[in-house]
C-alpha positions as CSV (number, residue, x, y, z in Angstrom):
1,M,121.8,-37.6,-115.6
2,A,120.8,-39.3,-112.5
3,Q,121.6,-37.6,-109.1
4,D,124.0,-40.5,-108.5
5,D,126.0,-40.1,-111.4
6,N,127.1,-36.6,-110.7
7,I,130.8,-36.2,-110.2
8,P,131.8,-34.8,-106.7
9,P,133.8,-31.6,-107.1
10,A,137.9,-31.7,-106.7
11,G,139.3,-30.6,-103.5
12,L,140.8,-27.1,-102.7
13,H,144.3,-26.3,-103.4
14,P,146.4,-27.1,-100.3
15,R,147.2,-23.1,-99.8
16,L,143.9,-22.1,-99.7
17,V,143.1,-25.1,-97.1
18,R,145.5,-23.7,-94.9
19,K,144.3,-19.9,-95.3
20,L,140.8,-21.2,-94.9
21,L,141.8,-23.0,-91.6
22,D,143.7,-20.4,-90.5
23,N,140.8,-18.1,-90.2
24,L,138.3,-20.4,-89.1
25,E,140.8,-21.0,-86.0
26,S,141.8,-17.3,-85.3
27,N,139.6,-14.8,-86.9
28,D,135.9,-14.3,-85.3
29,G,134.7,-12.1,-87.9
30,F,135.7,-14.6,-90.5
31,R,134.0,-17.5,-88.7
32,A,130.4,-15.4,-88.4
33,L,130.9,-14.7,-92.1
34,F,131.6,-18.2,-93.1
35,Q,128.7,-19.4,-90.8
36,E,126.4,-17.0,-92.7
37,S,127.8,-17.7,-96.1
38,P,130.5,-20.0,-96.8
39,E,130.6,-18.6,-100.5
40,K,131.4,-15.2,-99.3
41,A,133.8,-16.4,-96.8
42,L,135.8,-18.2,-99.6
43,R,135.7,-15.3,-101.9
44,S,137.0,-12.9,-99.2
45,I,140.3,-14.9,-98.9
46,G,140.6,-15.0,-102.8
47,Y,138.7,-18.2,-103.9
48,T,136.5,-17.3,-107.1
49,D,134.9,-20.5,-107.4
50,P,132.9,-22.0,-104.0
51,W,131.2,-25.4,-104.9
52,A,128.1,-26.4,-103.7
53,C,129.2,-28.8,-100.7
54,M,130.9,-25.7,-99.2
55,T,127.6,-25.0,-97.1
56,L,126.5,-25.8,-93.8
57,S,123.6,-28.1,-93.3
58,S,120.5,-26.3,-92.0
59,G,121.0,-25.8,-88.3
60,A,124.5,-27.0,-88.2
61,K,127.0,-25.6,-86.1
62,L,130.2,-24.7,-87.1
63,A,133.0,-26.7,-85.5
64,S,134.8,-24.8,-82.5
65,P,138.4,-23.4,-83.1
66,E,139.8,-26.1,-80.9
67,Q,138.0,-28.8,-83.0
68,I,139.5,-27.5,-86.2
69,R,143.0,-27.2,-84.5
70,T,142.8,-30.4,-83.2
71,Q,141.7,-32.0,-86.2
72,R,143.6,-30.0,-88.7
73,N,145.5,-32.5,-90.6
74,K,142.3,-34.7,-91.1
75,L,140.5,-31.5,-92.2
76,E,143.1,-30.6,-94.8
77,D,143.3,-34.2,-96.1
78,M,139.5,-34.2,-96.6
79,M,139.6,-30.7,-98.2
80,V,142.2,-31.3,-101.0
81,G,141.0,-34.6,-101.8
82,I,137.6,-35.2,-103.9
83,Q,134.7,-34.1,-101.7
84,G,131.2,-35.4,-101.0
85,Q,128.2,-33.5,-100.2
86,L,128.7,-33.0,-96.6
87,C,130.7,-30.0,-95.3
88,P,133.5,-31.0,-93.3
89,F,133.1,-28.0,-91.1
90,D,129.6,-29.1,-89.5
91,T,130.4,-30.0,-85.8
92,Q,130.6,-34.0,-85.8
93,E,131.5,-36.1,-82.7
94,G,134.9,-37.7,-83.5
95,L,135.9,-35.1,-86.2
């Protein structure tokens, strides 16, 4: 199967997305764990099947709590829909 033929993973359940964003906004320990290992962080809030695109790009910086807070609706929409291979938590201009 060619690389372009891969089907992207389905989005996260809305309840998990809210729990994830709540922790990224307000829990510094969780943020540190997510920066180190998104898979471990997701497992710590009850998700059992983290997918490959929930990793930060090498050298990427996690979006600030304020950026997450102000763009929360957009992030929720991105995360419950079909995902590409970019992590929506990388700091991005115009997030």
